[in-house]
LUMLUM-558887 format. One record per residue (C-alpha): residue in one letter; residue number from 1; x, y, z. Coordinates in Angstrom, 2 decimals. Example, Ala and Ser with C-alpha at 12.3 -4.5 7.8 and 13.67 -1.06 7.14 Angstrom:
2
SITE   resn   resi         u         v         w
SITE      a      1     12.30     -4.50      7.80
SITE      s      2     13.67     -1.06      7.14
END
This chain:
140
SITE   resn   resi         u         v         w
SITE      m      1     -4.63    -60.49    -48.55
SITE      r      2     -4.06    -59.25    -45.16
SITE      h      3     -2.80    -55.84    -44.50
SITE      r      4     -0.81    -55.18    -41.50
SITE      i      5     -1.50    -52.04    -39.59
SITE      r      6      1.70    -50.47    -38.52
SITE      k      7      1.72    -48.72    -35.22
SITE      k      8      3.41    -45.38    -35.39
SITE      p      9      5.39    -44.31    -32.33
SITE      i     10      3.74    -41.61    -30.26
SITE      a     11      5.42    -38.29    -30.73
SITE      e     12      7.50    -37.45    -27.71
SITE      i     13      7.59    -33.93    -26.34
SITE      n     14     10.92    -32.76    -25.08
SITE      v     15     10.14    -31.00    -21.79
SITE      v     16     13.72    -30.13    -20.83
SITE      p     17     13.58    -26.61    -22.38
SITE      y     18     10.34    -25.90    -20.52
SITE      i     19     11.89    -26.97    -17.23
SITE      d     20     14.87    -24.70    -17.90
SITE      v     21     12.61    -21.73    -18.58
SITE      m     22     10.57    -22.39    -15.45
SITE      l     23     13.71    -22.55    -13.30
SITE      v     24     14.97    -19.26    -14.71
SITE      l     25     11.58    -17.63    -14.02
SITE      l     26     11.57    -19.05    -10.51
SITE      i     27     14.99    -17.54     -9.81
SITE      i     28     13.89    -14.16    -11.20
SITE      f     29     10.76    -14.13     -9.02
SITE      m     30     12.74    -15.19     -5.95
SITE      i     31     15.13    -12.28     -6.45
SITE      t     32     12.54     -9.60     -7.24
SITE      a     33      9.84    -10.53     -4.69
SITE      p     34     11.69     -9.18     -1.63
SITE      l     35     12.47     -5.97     -3.49
SITE      l     36      8.80     -5.38     -4.25
SITE      s     37      7.62     -5.93     -0.69
SITE      q     38      9.77     -3.18      0.83
SITE      g     39      8.25      0.20      1.52
SITE      v     40      4.93      1.41      2.82
SITE      k     41      1.79      0.06      1.23
SITE      v     42     -0.29      3.00      0.03
SITE      d     43     -3.13      3.21     -2.42
SITE      l     44     -2.27      6.40     -4.27
SITE      p     45     -5.14      8.40     -5.73
SITE      q     46     -5.18      9.26     -9.41
SITE      v     47     -4.99     12.89    -10.43
SITE      p     48     -7.51     14.38    -10.91
SITE      s     49     -8.92     12.41     -8.02
SITE      e     50    -12.49     11.43     -7.47
SITE      p     51    -14.25     11.74     -4.13
SITE      m     52    -14.16      8.76     -1.80
SITE      p     53    -17.45      6.91     -1.34
SITE      p     54    -19.22      7.88      1.88
SITE      t     55    -18.65      5.66      4.89
SITE      d     56    -20.49      5.19      8.15
SITE      k     57    -17.46      6.13     10.20
SITE      e     58    -15.92      9.58     10.42
SITE      p     59    -12.37      9.30      9.02
SITE      v     60     -9.25     10.15     10.97
SITE      v     61     -7.18     12.80      9.20
SITE      v     62     -3.48     12.98     10.02
SITE      s     63     -1.82     16.14      8.67
SITE      v     64      1.77     17.19      8.10
SITE      d     65      2.38     20.94      7.90
SITE      a     66      5.18     22.67      5.97
SITE      a     67      7.46     22.45      9.03
SITE      g     68      6.97     18.66      9.22
SITE      r     69      4.83     18.62     12.39
SITE      f     70      2.06     16.04     12.79
SITE      y     71     -1.58     16.84     13.64
SITE      v     72     -4.51     14.50     14.27
SITE      n     73     -8.20     15.42     14.10
SITE      y     74     -8.95     12.98     16.92
SITE      g     75     -8.71     13.58     20.65
SITE      d     76     -7.94     16.71     22.61
SITE      d     77     -5.99     19.71     21.26
SITE      q     78     -6.50     18.98     17.58
SITE      d     79     -4.82     22.31     16.69
SITE      k     80     -1.59     21.40     18.50
SITE      p     81      1.17     19.27     16.97
SITE      v     82      1.73     15.80     18.40
SITE      s     83      4.93     13.81     18.73
SITE      p     84      5.33     10.60     16.71
SITE      e     85      5.01      8.51     19.88
SITE      i     86      1.73     10.14     20.90
SITE      l     87      0.42      9.79     17.36
SITE      a     88      1.25      6.08     17.29
SITE      n     89     -0.36      5.55     20.71
SITE      r     90     -3.55      7.40     19.69
SITE      m     91     -3.86      5.46     16.46
SITE      s     92     -3.26      2.09     18.17
SITE      a     93     -5.88      2.88     20.80
SITE      l     94     -8.36      4.08     18.20
SITE      l     95     -7.89      0.99     16.05
SITE      k     96     -8.63     -1.27     19.03
SITE      y     97    -12.11      0.25     19.32
SITE      q     98    -12.77      1.00     15.64
SITE      p     99    -10.66     -1.43     13.57
SITE      k    100    -11.99     -0.46     10.13
SITE      i    101    -11.88      3.32     10.55
SITE      p    102    -10.62      5.11      7.42
SITE      v    103     -7.35      7.03      7.78
SITE      f    104     -6.40      9.92      5.49
SITE      v    105     -3.08     11.74      5.21
SITE      k    106     -2.93     15.43      4.32
SITE      g    107      0.57     16.59      3.44
SITE      d    108      1.53     20.19      2.75
SITE      s    109      2.95     20.61     -0.75
SITE      g    110      6.08     22.20      0.76
SITE      v    111      6.88     19.35      3.16
SITE      p    112      9.70     17.00      2.12
SITE      y    113      8.46     13.71      0.70
SITE      g    114     10.51     11.77      3.27
SITE      r    115      8.50     13.25      6.13
SITE      v    116      5.24     11.99      4.62
SITE      v    117      6.81      8.54      4.16
SITE      q    118      7.88      8.61      7.83
SITE      l    119      4.28      9.39      8.79
SITE      m    120      2.92      6.52      6.70
SITE      a    121      5.50      4.12      8.20
SITE      l    122      4.48      5.31     11.67
SITE      l    123      0.82      4.69     10.86
SITE      q    124      1.64      1.26      9.50
SITE      s    125      3.53      0.36     12.68
SITE      a    126      0.50      1.52     14.71
SITE      g    127     -1.67     -1.02     12.87
SITE      v    128     -3.22      1.03     10.05
SITE      d    129     -3.79     -1.26      7.04
SITE      g    130     -4.04      1.45      4.39
SITE      v    131     -4.24      5.19      4.08
SITE      g    132     -5.83      7.56      1.62
SITE      l    133     -3.97     10.64      0.44
SITE      v    134     -6.00     13.83      0.43
SITE      t    135     -5.53     15.95     -2.69
SITE      e    136     -7.11     19.02     -4.17
SITE      a    137     -8.62     19.01     -7.60
SITE      p    138     -6.50     20.90    -10.13
SITE      e    139     -7.71     24.39    -10.99
SITE      q    140     -9.12     24.75    -14.45
END
């Protein structure tokens, strides 16, 4: 008595629904990716913030006062406001000689948010990769 072994067909997986889902996800990512890349790249500190680790290089601090004027703690006349063009030129020149120098932004709490964003865009156009925002610890 011989028994025949029947071969069962291999179960087929229908991949069409997976392809449809992947195409929908691809379209969603293609639409949202340009929206996410707009704006100025800034690493925002958490509140309450922790001190930055010490670095070998003295950081450059760019300040915005309540009137929206820019100040830089680098170069001559640090107590006098500088124009956006002079600020961009100073930062570009500084980054040529010290490419990894840390840059911090101090904004007065009364200055409009748009002015601080203009400053960060100006720094980005001058070649600054990232900035740190200077904050004060909350009073307890």
